PQR file with spaces between the fields and no chain letter, atoms N, CA, C, O and H, PARSE charges and radii, in Angstrom:
ATOM       1  N    MET     1      35.555   27.322   45.943 -0.4000 1.5000
ATOM       2  CA   MET     1      35.846   28.541   45.223 -0.0000 2.0000
ATOM       3  C    MET     1      34.560   29.278   44.853  0.5500 1.7000
ATOM       4  O    MET     1      34.486   30.501   44.967 -0.5500 1.4000
ATOM       5  N    LEU     2      33.571   28.547   44.418 -0.4000 1.5000
ATOM       6  CA   LEU     2      32.290   29.163   44.072 -0.0000 2.0000
ATOM       7  C    LEU     2      31.662   29.793   45.308  0.5500 1.7000
ATOM       8  O    LEU     2      31.054   30.860   45.238 -0.5500 1.4000
ATOM       9  H    LEU     2      33.631   27.553   44.325  0.4000 1.0000
ATOM      10  N    GLU     3      31.820   29.113   46.444 -0.4000 1.5000
ATOM      11  CA   GLU     3      31.269   29.645   47.696 -0.0000 2.0000
ATOM      12  C    GLU     3      31.945   30.963   48.061  0.5500 1.7000
ATOM      13  O    GLU     3      31.276   31.889   48.521 -0.5500 1.4000
ATOM      14  H    GLU     3      32.314   28.245   46.501  0.4000 1.0000
ATOM      15  N    ALA     4      33.259   31.063   47.864 -0.4000 1.5000
ATOM      16  CA   ALA     4      33.994   32.293   48.172 -0.0000 2.0000
ATOM      17  C    ALA     4      33.553   33.420   47.254  0.5500 1.7000
ATOM      18  O    ALA     4      33.380   34.558   47.692 -0.5500 1.4000
ATOM      19  H    ALA     4      33.802   30.311   47.490  0.4000 1.0000
ATOM      20  N    SER     5      33.372   33.100   45.984 -0.4000 1.5000
ATOM      21  CA   SER     5      32.917   34.110   45.028 -0.0000 2.0000
ATOM      22  C    SER     5      31.521   34.592   45.375  0.5500 1.7000
ATOM      23  O    SER     5      31.221   35.782   45.279 -0.5500 1.4000
ATOM      24  H    SER     5      33.512   32.176   45.628  0.4000 1.0000
ATOM      25  N    LEU     6      30.675   33.667   45.776 -0.4000 1.5000
ATOM      26  CA   LEU     6      29.303   34.024   46.153 -0.0000 2.0000
ATOM      27  C    LEU     6      29.318   34.916   47.399  0.5500 1.7000
ATOM      28  O    LEU     6      28.562   35.884   47.480 -0.5500 1.4000
ATOM      29  H    LEU     6      30.918   32.700   45.854  0.4000 1.0000
ATOM      30  N    ASN     7      30.166   34.594   48.355 -0.4000 1.5000
ATOM      31  CA   ASN     7      30.281   35.416   49.559 -0.0000 2.0000
ATOM      32  C    ASN     7      30.782   36.821   49.219  0.5500 1.7000
ATOM      33  O    ASN     7      30.283   37.811   49.754 -0.5500 1.4000
ATOM      34  H    ASN     7      30.780   33.807   48.289  0.4000 1.0000
ATOM      35  N    GLN     8      31.757   36.896   48.338 -0.4000 1.5000
ATOM      36  CA   GLN     8      32.272   38.205   47.914 -0.0000 2.0000
ATOM      37  C    GLN     8      31.184   39.014   47.222  0.5500 1.7000
ATOM      38  O    GLN     8      31.032   40.213   47.459 -0.5500 1.4000
ATOM      39  H    GLN     8      32.162   36.092   47.904  0.4000 1.0000
ATOM      40  N    LEU     9      30.432   38.335   46.360 -0.4000 1.5000
ATOM      41  CA   LEU     9      29.349   39.000   45.636 -0.0000 2.0000
ATOM      42  C    LEU     9      28.289   39.515   46.612  0.5500 1.7000
ATOM      43  O    LEU     9      27.795   40.633   46.467 -0.5500 1.4000
ATOM      44  H    LEU     9      30.556   37.362   46.168  0.4000 1.0000
ATOM      45  N    GLU    10      27.946   38.699   47.597 -0.4000 1.5000
ATOM      46  CA   GLU    10      26.972   39.129   48.607 -0.0000 2.0000
ATOM      47  C    GLU    10      27.479   40.358   49.359  0.5500 1.7000
ATOM      48  O    GLU    10      26.718   41.289   49.623 -0.5500 1.4000
ATOM      49  H    GLU    10      28.347   37.791   47.715  0.4000 1.0000
ATOM      50  N    GLN    11      28.762   40.355   49.701 -0.4000 1.5000
ATOM      51  CA   GLN    11      29.341   41.493   50.414 -0.0000 2.0000
ATOM      52  C    GLN    11      29.340   42.745   49.541  0.5500 1.7000
ATOM      53  O    GLN    11      29.038   43.840   50.016 -0.5500 1.4000
ATOM      54  H    GLN    11      29.380   39.599   49.486  0.4000 1.0000
ATOM      55  N    LEU    12      29.677   42.580   48.273 -0.4000 1.5000
ATOM      56  CA   LEU    12      29.663   43.720   47.352 -0.0000 2.0000
ATOM      57  C    LEU    12      28.261   44.302   47.198  0.5500 1.7000
ATOM      58  O    LEU    12      28.078   45.519   47.182 -0.5500 1.4000
ATOM      59  H    LEU    12      29.922   41.690   47.887  0.4000 1.0000
ATOM      60  N    VAL    13      27.278   43.416   47.085 -0.4000 1.5000
ATOM      61  CA   VAL    13      25.887   43.876   46.957 -0.0000 2.0000
ATOM      62  C    VAL    13      25.471   44.611   48.225  0.5500 1.7000
ATOM      63  O    VAL    13      24.828   45.658   48.149 -0.5500 1.4000
ATOM      64  H    VAL    13      27.426   42.427   47.098  0.4000 1.0000
ATOM      65  N    ALA    14      25.828   44.077   49.388 -0.4000 1.5000
ATOM      66  CA   ALA    14      25.487   44.730   50.655 -0.0000 2.0000
ATOM      67  C    ALA    14      26.163   46.101   50.743  0.5500 1.7000
ATOM      68  O    ALA    14      25.543   47.077   51.164 -0.5500 1.4000
ATOM      69  H    ALA    14      26.350   43.226   49.450  0.4000 1.0000
ATOM      70  N    ASP    15      27.436   46.168   50.345 -0.4000 1.5000
ATOM      71  CA   ASP    15      28.159   47.450   50.358 -0.0000 2.0000
ATOM      72  C    ASP    15      27.505   48.460   49.421  0.5500 1.7000
ATOM      73  O    ASP    15      27.346   49.631   49.765 -0.5500 1.4000
ATOM      74  H    ASP    15      27.939   45.375   50.003  0.4000 1.0000
ATOM      75  N    LEU    16      27.131   47.993   48.243 -0.4000 1.5000
ATOM      76  CA   LEU    16      26.489   48.888   47.276 -0.0000 2.0000
ATOM      77  C    LEU    16      25.132   49.369   47.780  0.5500 1.7000
ATOM      78  O    LEU    16      24.779   50.533   47.591 -0.5500 1.4000
ATOM      79  H    LEU    16      27.260   47.042   47.964  0.4000 1.0000
ATOM      80  N    MET    17      24.381   48.496   48.408 -0.4000 1.5000
ATOM      81  CA   MET    17      23.074   48.895   48.940 -0.0000 2.0000
ATOM      82  C    MET    17      23.246   49.919   50.063  0.5500 1.7000
ATOM      83  O    MET    17      22.473   50.871   50.165 -0.5500 1.4000
ATOM      84  H    MET    17      24.667   47.551   48.561  0.4000 1.0000
ATOM      85  N    HIS    18      24.265   49.716   50.904 -0.4000 1.5000
ATOM      86  CA   HIS    18      24.538   50.676   51.974 -0.0000 2.0000
ATOM      87  C    HIS    18      24.950   52.025   51.387  0.5500 1.7000
ATOM      88  O    HIS    18      24.471   53.071   51.825 -0.5500 1.4000
ATOM      89  H    HIS    18      24.893   48.943   50.820  0.4000 1.0000
ATOM      90  N    LYS    19      25.826   51.995   50.410 -0.4000 1.5000
ATOM      91  CA   LYS    19      26.272   53.238   49.765 -0.0000 2.0000
ATOM      92  C    LYS    19      25.099   53.933   49.083  0.5500 1.7000
ATOM      93  O    LYS    19      24.991   55.159   49.131 -0.5500 1.4000
ATOM      94  H    LYS    19      26.214   51.145   50.055  0.4000 1.0000
ATOM      95  N    ASN    20      24.235   53.172   48.458 -0.4000 1.5000
ATOM      96  CA   ASN    20      23.055   53.742   47.805 -0.0000 2.0000
ATOM      97  C    ASN    20      22.152   54.426   48.830  0.5500 1.7000
ATOM      98  O    ASN    20      21.620   55.505   48.567 -0.5500 1.4000
ATOM      99  H    ASN    20      24.323   52.176   48.420  0.4000 1.0000
ATOM     100  N    ALA    21      21.979   53.805   49.993 -0.4000 1.5000
ATOM     101  CA   ALA    21      21.152   54.406   51.039 -0.0000 2.0000
ATOM     102  C    ALA    21      21.781   55.714   51.522  0.5500 1.7000
ATOM     103  O    ALA    21      21.077   56.700   51.737 -0.5500 1.4000
ATOM     104  H    ALA    21      22.411   52.929   50.206  0.4000 1.0000
ATOM     105  N    GLN    22      23.097   55.720   51.690 -0.4000 1.5000
ATOM     106  CA   GLN    22      23.780   56.946   52.103 -0.0000 2.0000
ATOM     107  C    GLN    22      23.608   58.052   51.073  0.5500 1.7000
ATOM     108  O    GLN    22      23.310   59.195   51.421 -0.5500 1.4000
ATOM     109  H    GLN    22      23.668   54.919   51.515  0.4000 1.0000
ATOM     110  N    LEU    23      23.797   57.709   49.812 -0.4000 1.5000
ATOM     111  CA   LEU    23      23.676   58.716   48.753 -0.0000 2.0000
ATOM     112  C    LEU    23      22.245   59.213   48.616  0.5500 1.7000
ATOM     113  O    LEU    23      22.021   60.391   48.335 -0.5500 1.4000
ATOM     114  H    LEU    23      24.040   56.781   49.530  0.4000 1.0000
ATOM     115  N    THR    24      21.281   58.331   48.811 -0.4000 1.5000
ATOM     116  CA   THR    24      19.875   58.738   48.747 -0.0000 2.0000
ATOM     117  C    THR    24      19.571   59.736   49.856  0.5500 1.7000
ATOM     118  O    THR    24      18.898   60.739   49.624 -0.5500 1.4000
ATOM     119  H    THR    24      21.463   57.374   49.039  0.4000 1.0000
ATOM     120  N    GLU    25      20.068   59.462   51.063 -0.4000 1.5000
ATOM     121  CA   GLU    25      19.855   60.378   52.181 -0.0000 2.0000
ATOM     122  C    GLU    25      20.547   61.716   51.923  0.5500 1.7000
ATOM     123  O    GLU    25      19.980   62.778   52.181 -0.5500 1.4000
ATOM     124  H    GLU    25      20.615   58.646   51.252  0.4000 1.0000
ATOM     125  N    GLN    26      21.765   61.655   51.416 -0.4000 1.5000
ATOM     126  CA   GLN    26      22.500   62.884   51.118 -0.0000 2.0000
ATOM     127  C    GLN    26      21.769   63.694   50.036  0.5500 1.7000
ATOM     128  O    GLN    26      21.699   64.920   50.120 -0.5500 1.4000
ATOM     129  H    GLN    26      22.225   60.792   51.206  0.4000 1.0000
ATOM     130  N    ASN    27      21.237   63.020   49.041 -0.4000 1.5000
ATOM     131  CA   ASN    27      20.497   63.687   47.974 -0.0000 2.0000
ATOM     132  C    ASN    27      19.253   64.380   48.523  0.5500 1.7000
ATOM     133  O    ASN    27      18.929   65.495   48.115 -0.5500 1.4000
ATOM     134  H    ASN    27      21.294   62.024   48.973  0.4000 1.0000
ATOM     135  N    GLN    28      18.558   63.723   49.444 -0.4000 1.5000
ATOM     136  CA   GLN    28      17.379   64.333   50.049 -0.0000 2.0000
ATOM     137  C    GLN    28      17.757   65.576   50.850  0.5500 1.7000
ATOM     138  O    GLN    28      17.045   66.580   50.819 -0.5500 1.4000
ATOM     139  H    GLN    28      18.821   62.816   49.775  0.4000 1.0000
ATOM     140  N    GLN    29      18.878   65.507   51.568 -0.4000 1.5000
ATOM     141  CA   GLN    29      19.333   66.675   52.331 -0.0000 2.0000
ATOM     142  C    GLN    29      19.691   67.825   51.392  0.5500 1.7000
ATOM     143  O    GLN    29      19.381   68.983   51.672 -0.5500 1.4000
ATOM     144  H    GLN    29      19.457   64.692   51.594  0.4000 1.0000
ATOM     145  N    LEU    30      20.335   67.502   50.293 -0.4000 1.5000
ATOM     146  CA   LEU    30      20.690   68.541   49.323 -0.0000 2.0000
ATOM     147  C    LEU    30      19.442   69.145   48.679  0.5500 1.7000
ATOM     148  O    LEU    30      19.387   70.351   48.437 -0.5500 1.4000
ATOM     149  H    LEU    30      20.587   66.561   50.066  0.4000 1.0000
ATOM     150  N    ASP    31      18.441   68.305   48.403 -0.4000 1.5000
ATOM     151  CA   ASP    31      17.179   68.816   47.854 -0.0000 2.0000
ATOM     152  C    ASP    31      16.528   69.788   48.828  0.5500 1.7000
ATOM     153  O    ASP    31      16.018   70.830   48.418 -0.5500 1.4000
ATOM     154  H    ASP    31      18.486   67.325   48.599  0.4000 1.0000
ATOM     155  N    GLN    32      16.543   69.456   50.111 -0.4000 1.5000
ATOM     156  CA   GLN    32      15.960   70.346   51.119 -0.0000 2.0000
ATOM     157  C    GLN    32      16.746   71.654   51.213  0.5500 1.7000
ATOM     158  O    GLN    32      16.159   72.731   51.311 -0.5500 1.4000
ATOM     159  H    GLN    32      16.957   68.610   50.445  0.4000 1.0000
ATOM     160  N    ALA    33      18.064   71.555   51.184 -0.4000 1.5000
ATOM     161  CA   ALA    33      18.891   72.762   51.243 -0.0000 2.0000
ATOM     162  C    ALA    33      18.656   73.636   50.018  0.5500 1.7000
ATOM     163  O    ALA    33      18.599   74.861   50.127 -0.5500 1.4000
ATOM     164  H    ALA    33      18.541   70.680   51.105  0.4000 1.0000
ATOM     165  N    LEU    34      18.519   73.014   48.860 -0.4000 1.5000
ATOM     166  CA   LEU    34      18.262   73.769   47.630 -0.0000 2.0000
ATOM     167  C    LEU    34      16.908   74.462   47.701  0.5500 1.7000
ATOM     168  O    LEU    34      16.792   75.630   47.328 -0.5500 1.4000
ATOM     169  H    LEU    34      18.565   72.019   48.771  0.4000 1.0000
ATOM     170  N    ALA    35      15.889   73.761   48.172 -0.4000 1.5000
ATOM     171  CA   ALA    35      14.563   74.371   48.293 -0.0000 2.0000
ATOM     172  C    ALA    35      14.601   75.560   49.246  0.5500 1.7000
ATOM     173  O    ALA    35      13.981   76.591   48.983 -0.5500 1.4000
ATOM     174  H    ALA    35      15.984   72.813   48.475  0.4000 1.0000
ATOM     175  N    GLN    36      15.327   75.417   50.352 -0.4000 1.5000
ATOM     176  CA   GLN    36      15.449   76.505   51.314 -0.0000 2.0000
ATOM     177  C    GLN    36      16.195   77.686   50.702  0.5500 1.7000
ATOM     178  O    GLN    36      15.812   78.838   50.901 -0.5500 1.4000
ATOM     179  H    GLN    36      15.831   74.580   50.566  0.4000 1.0000
ATOM     180  N    ALA    37      17.254   77.398   49.962 -0.4000 1.5000
ATOM     181  CA   ALA    37      18.022   78.476   49.327 -0.0000 2.0000
ATOM     182  C    ALA    37      17.180   79.201   48.281  0.5500 1.7000
ATOM     183  O    ALA    37      17.254   80.424   48.163 -0.5500 1.4000
ATOM     184  H    ALA    37      17.565   76.462   49.801  0.4000 1.0000
ATOM     185  N    LYS    38      16.378   78.452   47.519 -0.4000 1.5000
ATOM     186  CA   LYS    38      15.506   79.080   46.518 -0.0000 2.0000
ATOM     187  C    LYS    38      14.485   79.990   47.186  0.5500 1.7000
ATOM     188  O    LYS    38      14.219   81.093   46.710 -0.5500 1.4000
ATOM     189  H    LYS    38      16.318   77.458   47.614  0.4000 1.0000
ATOM     190  N    GLU    39      13.912   79.519   48.296 -0.4000 1.5000
ATOM     191  CA   GLU    39      12.924   80.320   49.012 -0.0000 2.0000
ATOM     192  C    GLU    39      13.565   81.592   49.573  0.5500 1.7000
ATOM     193  O    GLU    39      12.987   82.676   49.494 -0.5500 1.4000
ATOM     194  H    GLU    39      14.128   78.623   48.683  0.4000 1.0000
ATOM     195  N    GLU    40      14.752   81.445   50.133 -0.4000 1.5000
ATOM     196  CA   GLU    40      15.460   82.612   50.661 -0.0000 2.0000
ATOM     197  C    GLU    40      15.809   83.586   49.541  0.5500 1.7000
ATOM     198  O    GLU    40      15.719   84.800   49.720 -0.5500 1.4000
ATOM     199  H    GLU    40      15.221   80.565   50.198  0.4000 1.0000
ATOM     200  N    ASN    41      16.206   83.057   48.393 -0.4000 1.5000
ATOM     201  CA   ASN    41      16.533   83.903   47.248 -0.0000 2.0000
ATOM     202  C    ASN    41      15.310   84.699   46.791  0.5500 1.7000
ATOM     203  O    ASN    41      15.414   85.891   46.504 -0.5500 1.4000
ATOM     204  H    ASN    41      16.280   82.071   48.248  0.4000 1.0000
ATOM     205  N    GLU    42      14.166   84.045   46.726 -0.4000 1.5000
ATOM     206  CA   GLU    42      12.940   84.746   46.322 -0.0000 2.0000
ATOM     207  C    GLU    42      12.592   85.850   47.314  0.5500 1.7000
ATOM     208  O    GLU    42      12.194   86.947   46.924 -0.5500 1.4000
ATOM     209  H    GLU    42      14.081   83.077   46.959  0.4000 1.0000
ATOM     210  N    THR    43      12.747   85.547   48.598 -0.4000 1.5000
ATOM     211  CA   THR    43      12.460   86.534   49.633 -0.0000 2.0000
ATOM     212  C    THR    43      13.389   87.733   49.506  0.5500 1.7000
ATOM     213  O    THR    43      12.958   88.882   49.614 -0.5500 1.4000
ATOM     214  H    THR    43      13.071   84.655   48.915  0.4000 1.0000
ATOM     215  N    LEU    44      14.666   87.453   49.277 -0.4000 1.5000
ATOM     216  CA   LEU    44      15.635   88.540   49.124 -0.0000 2.0000
ATOM     217  C    LEU    44      15.362   89.372   47.880  0.5500 1.7000
ATOM     218  O    LEU    44      15.515   90.593   47.903 -0.5500 1.4000
ATOM     219  H    LEU    44      15.016   86.520   49.190  0.4000 1.0000
ATOM     220  N    GLN    45      14.957   88.713   46.787 -0.4000 1.5000
ATOM     221  CA   GLN    45      14.644   89.459   45.563 -0.0000 2.0000
ATOM     222  C    GLN    45      13.445   90.371   45.773  0.5500 1.7000
ATOM     223  O    GLN    45      13.445   91.513   45.313 -0.5500 1.4000
ATOM     224  H    GLN    45      14.833   87.721   46.769  0.4000 1.0000
ATOM     225  N    LEU    46      12.419   89.875   46.465 -0.4000 1.5000
ATOM     226  CA   LEU    46      11.255   90.720   46.754 -0.0000 2.0000
ATOM     227  C    LEU    46      11.647   91.894   47.634  0.5500 1.7000
ATOM     228  O    LEU    46      11.203   93.020   47.411 -0.5500 1.4000
ATOM     229  H    LEU    46      12.419   88.948   46.839  0.4000 1.0000
ATOM     230  N    SER    47      12.472   91.632   48.627 -0.4000 1.5000
ATOM     231  CA   SER    47      12.936   92.702   49.509 -0.0000 2.0000
ATOM     232  C    SER    47      13.722   93.739   48.727  0.5500 1.7000
ATOM     233  O    SER    47      13.551   94.940   48.933 -0.5500 1.4000
ATOM     234  H    SER    47      12.832   90.717   48.808  0.4000 1.0000
ATOM     235  N    LEU    48      14.576   93.282   47.837 -0.4000 1.5000
ATOM     236  CA   LEU    48      15.356   94.209   47.016 -0.0000 2.0000
ATOM     237  C    LEU    48      14.450   95.061   46.137  0.5500 1.7000
ATOM     238  O    LEU    48      14.664   96.267   46.012 -0.5500 1.4000
ATOM     239  H    LEU    48      14.715   92.306   47.669  0.4000 1.0000
ATOM     240  N    MET    49      13.447   94.452   45.531 -0.4000 1.5000
ATOM     241  CA   MET    49      12.515   95.210   44.685 -0.0000 2.0000
ATOM     242  C    MET    49      11.794   96.277   45.512  0.5500 1.7000
ATOM     243  O    MET    49      11.605   97.402   45.050 -0.5500 1.4000
ATOM     244  H    MET    49      13.273   93.472   45.632  0.4000 1.0000
ATOM     245  N    GLU    50      11.394   95.920   46.732 -0.4000 1.5000
ATOM     246  CA   GLU    50      10.716   96.887   47.591 -0.0000 2.0000
ATOM     247  C    GLU    50      11.652   98.037   47.950  0.5500 1.7000
ATOM     248  O    GLU    50      11.253   99.202   47.945 -0.5500 1.4000
ATOM     249  H    GLU    50      11.547   95.006   47.107  0.4000 1.0000
ATOM     250  N    GLN    51      12.900   97.696   48.261 -0.4000 1.5000
ATOM     251  CA   GLN    51      13.869   98.740   48.598 -0.0000 2.0000
ATOM     252  C    GLN    51      14.147   99.647   47.409  0.5500 1.7000
ATOM     253  O    GLN    51      14.268  100.861   47.573 -0.5500 1.4000
ATOM     254  H    GLN    51      13.224   96.750   48.265  0.4000 1.0000
ATOM     255  N    GLU    52      14.248   99.078   46.222 -0.4000 1.5000
ATOM     256  CA   GLU    52      14.479   99.886   45.026 -0.0000 2.0000
ATOM     257  C    GLU    52      13.303  100.825   44.786  0.5500 1.7000
ATOM     258  O    GLU    52      13.487  101.978   44.396 -0.5500 1.4000
ATOM     259  H    GLU    52      14.150   98.092   46.089  0.4000 1.0000
ATOM     260  N    GLU    53      12.097  100.321   45.024 -0.4000 1.5000
ATOM     261  CA   GLU    53      10.908  101.152   44.852 -0.0000 2.0000
ATOM     262  C    GLU    53      10.916  102.301   45.861  0.5500 1.7000
ATOM     263  O    GLU    53      10.620  103.444   45.512 -0.5500 1.4000
ATOM     264  H    GLU    53      11.948   99.384   45.341  0.4000 1.0000
ATOM     265  N    GLN    54      11.255  101.993   47.104 -0.4000 1.5000
ATOM     266  CA   GLN    54      11.324  103.036   48.127 -0.0000 2.0000
ATOM     267  C    GLN    54      12.423  104.042   47.812  0.5500 1.7000
ATOM     268  O    GLN    54      12.236  105.245   47.994 -0.5500 1.4000
ATOM     269  H    GLN    54      11.495  101.065   47.388  0.4000 1.0000
ATOM     270  N    ASN    55      13.561  103.559   47.344 -0.4000 1.5000
ATOM     271  CA   ASN    55      14.660  104.461   46.988 -0.0000 2.0000
ATOM     272  C    ASN    55      14.268  105.373   45.828  0.5500 1.7000
ATOM     273  O    ASN    55      14.628  106.550   45.812 -0.5500 1.4000
ATOM     274  H    ASN    55      13.713  102.582   47.196  0.4000 1.0000
ATOM     275  N    GLY    56      13.536  104.834   44.866 -0.4000 1.5000
ATOM     276  CA   GLY    56      13.076  105.647   43.745 -0.0000 2.0000
ATOM     277  C    GLY    56      12.144  106.746   44.212  0.5500 1.7000
ATOM     278  O    GLY    56      12.243  107.892   43.772 -0.5500 1.4000
ATOM     279  H    GLY    56      13.244  103.878   44.879  0.4000 1.0000
ATOM     280  N    ALA    57      11.229  106.382   45.114 -0.4000 1.5000
ATOM     281  CA   ALA    57      10.297  107.390   45.637 -0.0000 2.0000
ATOM     282  C    ALA    57      11.048  108.444   46.444  0.5500 1.7000
ATOM     283  O    ALA    57      10.743  109.633   46.349 -0.5500 1.4000
ATOM     284  H    ALA    57      11.148  105.452   45.471  0.4000 1.0000
ATOM     285  N    THR    58      12.015  108.020   47.227 -0.4000 1.5000
ATOM     286  CA   THR    58      12.808  108.972   48.016 -0.0000 2.0000
ATOM     287  C    THR    58      13.616  109.891   47.106  0.5500 1.7000
ATOM     288  O    THR    58      13.698  111.094   47.350 -0.5500 1.4000
ATOM     289  H    THR    58      12.263  107.054   47.304  0.4000 1.0000
ATOM     290  N    ALA    59      14.202  109.335   46.074 -0.4000 1.5000
ATOM     291  CA   ALA    59      14.982  110.139   45.127 -0.0000 2.0000
ATOM     292  C    ALA    59      14.087  111.174   44.444  0.5500 1.7000
ATOM     293  O    ALA    59      14.498  112.316   44.241 -0.5500 1.4000
ATOM     294  H    ALA    59      14.135  108.357   45.875  0.4000 1.0000
ATOM     295  N    ALA    60      12.880  110.778   44.095 -0.4000 1.5000
ATOM     296  CA   ALA    60      11.956  111.716   43.452 -0.0000 2.0000
ATOM     297  C    ALA    60      11.589  112.851   44.406  0.5500 1.7000
ATOM     298  O    ALA    60      11.512  114.010   43.999 -0.5500 1.4000
ATOM     299  H    ALA    60      12.546  109.850   44.259  0.4000 1.0000
ATOM     300  N    ARG    61      11.363  112.514   45.672 -0.4000 1.5000
ATOM     301  CA   ARG    61      11.028  113.553   46.658 -0.0000 2.0000
ATOM     302  C    ARG    61      12.208  114.502   46.857  0.5500 1.7000
ATOM     303  O    ARG    61      12.026  115.717   46.945 -0.5500 1.4000
ATOM     304  H    ARG    61      11.426  111.572   46.003  0.4000 1.0000
ATOM     305  N    ILE    62      13.418  113.944   46.928 -0.4000 1.5000
ATOM     306  CA   ILE    62      14.609  114.785   47.096 -0.0000 2.0000
ATOM     307  C    ILE    62      14.785  115.701   45.897  0.5500 1.7000
ATOM     308  O    ILE    62      15.091  116.883   46.047 -0.5500 1.4000
ATOM     309  H    ILE    62      13.566  112.957   46.857  0.4000 1.0000
ATOM     310  N    GLN    63      14.590  115.147   44.702 -0.4000 1.5000
ATOM     311  CA   GLN    63      14.721  115.955   43.485 -0.0000 2.0000
ATOM     312  C    GLN    63      13.701  117.090   43.480  0.5500 1.7000
ATOM     313  O    GLN    63      14.020  118.215   43.096 -0.5500 1.4000
ATOM     314  H    GLN    63      14.341  114.186   44.579  0.4000 1.0000
ATOM     315  N    ALA    64      12.488  116.796   43.903 -0.4000 1.5000
ATOM     316  CA   ALA    64      11.456  117.836   43.958 -0.0000 2.0000
ATOM     317  C    ALA    64      11.834  118.914   44.968  0.5500 1.7000
ATOM     318  O    ALA    64      11.624  120.100   44.713 -0.5500 1.4000
ATOM     319  H    ALA    64      12.229  115.882   44.216  0.4000 1.0000
ATOM     320  N    LEU    65      12.384  118.520   46.099 -0.4000 1.5000
ATOM     321  CA   LEU    65      12.808  119.499   47.100 -0.0000 2.0000
ATOM     322  C    LEU    65      13.959  120.363   46.589  0.5500 1.7000
ATOM     323  O    LEU    65      13.991  121.572   46.814 -0.5500 1.4000
ATOM     324  H    LEU    65      12.555  117.557   46.305  0.4000 1.0000
ATOM     325  N    VAL    66      14.909  119.719   45.892 -0.4000 1.5000
ATOM     326  CA   VAL    66      16.031  120.465   45.318 -0.0000 2.0000
ATOM     327  C    VAL    66      15.518  121.471   44.298  0.5500 1.7000
ATOM     328  O    VAL    66      15.983  122.610   44.270 -0.5500 1.4000
ATOM     329  H    VAL    66      14.883  118.737   45.708  0.4000 1.0000
ATOM     330  N    GLU    67      14.576  121.073   43.468 -0.4000 1.5000
ATOM     331  CA   GLU    67      14.005  121.977   42.452 -0.0000 2.0000
ATOM     332  C    GLU    67      13.259  123.134   43.132  0.5500 1.7000
ATOM     333  O    GLU    67      13.351  124.281   42.695 -0.5500 1.4000
ATOM     334  H    GLU    67      14.198  120.148   43.491  0.4000 1.0000
ATOM     335  N    ARG    68      12.529  122.823   44.193 -0.4000 1.5000
ATOM     336  CA   ARG    68      11.830  123.892   44.919 -0.0000 2.0000
ATOM     337  C    ARG    68      12.810  124.864   45.554  0.5500 1.7000
ATOM     338  O    ARG    68      12.609  126.078   45.524 -0.5500 1.4000
ATOM     339  H    ARG    68      12.455  121.891   44.548  0.4000 1.0000
ATOM     340  N    ALA    69      13.875  124.312   46.132 -0.4000 1.5000
ATOM     341  CA   ALA    69      14.876  125.153   46.761 -0.0000 2.0000
ATOM     342  C    ALA    69      15.585  126.004   45.718  0.5500 1.7000
ATOM     343  O    ALA    69      15.866  127.179   45.954 -0.5500 1.4000
ATOM     344  H    ALA    69      14.038  123.326   46.156  0.4000 1.0000
ATOM     345  N    SER    70      15.872  125.413   44.570 -0.4000 1.5000
ATOM     346  CA   SER    70      16.527  126.161   43.497 -0.0000 2.0000
ATOM     347  C    SER    70      15.612  127.265   42.986  0.5500 1.7000
ATOM     348  O    SER    70      16.065  128.386   42.755 -0.5500 1.4000
ATOM     349  H    SER    70      15.644  124.459   44.379  0.4000 1.0000
ATOM     350  N    ALA    71      14.350  126.965   42.809 -0.4000 1.5000
ATOM     351  CA   ALA    71      13.406  127.960   42.310 -0.0000 2.0000
ATOM     352  C    ALA    71      13.262  129.095   43.338  0.5500 1.7000
ATOM     353  O    ALA    71      13.138  130.259   42.956 -0.5500 1.4000
ATOM     354  H    ALA    71      13.982  126.054   42.997  0.4000 1.0000
ATOM     355  N    GLY    72      13.275  128.774   44.600 -0.4000 1.5000
ATOM     356  CA   GLY    72      13.183  129.790   45.645 -0.0000 2.0000
ATOM     357  C    GLY    72      14.415  130.673   45.693  0.5500 1.7000
ATOM     358  O    GLY    72      14.321  131.879   45.923 -0.5500 1.4000
ATOM     359  H    GLY    72      13.375  127.829   44.910  0.4000 1.0000
ATOM     360  N    ALA    73      15.563  130.065   45.475 -0.4000 1.5000
ATOM     361  CA   ALA    73      16.811  130.824   45.509 -0.0000 2.0000
ATOM     362  C    ALA    73      16.917  131.730   44.302  0.5500 1.7000
ATOM     363  O    ALA    73      17.462  132.828   44.412 -0.5500 1.4000
ATOM     364  H    ALA    73      15.639  129.086   45.288  0.4000 1.0000
ATOM     365  N    VAL    74      16.418  131.311   43.162 -0.4000 1.5000
ATOM     366  CA   VAL    74      16.484  132.116   41.941 -0.0000 2.0000
ATOM     367  C    VAL    74      15.547  133.311   42.051  0.5500 1.7000
ATOM     368  O    VAL    74      15.912  134.411   41.636 -0.5500 1.4000
ATOM     369  H    VAL    74      15.975  130.418   43.073  0.4000 1.0000
ATOM     370  N    SER    75      14.359  133.125   42.595 -0.4000 1.5000
ATOM     371  CA   SER    75      13.389  134.214   42.674 -0.0000 2.0000
ATOM     372  C    SER    75      13.686  135.168   43.823  0.5500 1.7000
ATOM     373  O    SER    75      13.151  136.277   43.859 -0.5500 1.4000
ATOM     374  H    SER    75      14.063  132.231   42.932  0.4000 1.0000
ATOM     375  N    ALA    76      14.516  134.759   44.744 -0.4000 1.5000
ATOM     376  CA   ALA    76      14.815  135.642   45.890 -0.0000 2.0000
ATOM     377  C    ALA    76      15.802  136.710   45.585  0.5500 1.7000
ATOM     378  O    ALA    76      16.135  137.510   46.460 -0.5500 1.4000
ATOM     379  H    ALA    76      14.950  133.859   44.714  0.4000 1.0000
């Protein structure tokens, strides 16, 4: 009976070690995916900031053109 219990315990320990190895590998893959997602997020945020800056400059130029056109139409 003790031998059977010892065999069961050995099998349980082996199963747990295998499961631990699987979870460790899965955790490493998730860490890599998270790092990649963070890097992509930073890149997208920088791109968005650049686009907002360009849109602001374009809006200012359009507003200036509208004001010039309005001033020309009023004086004509």
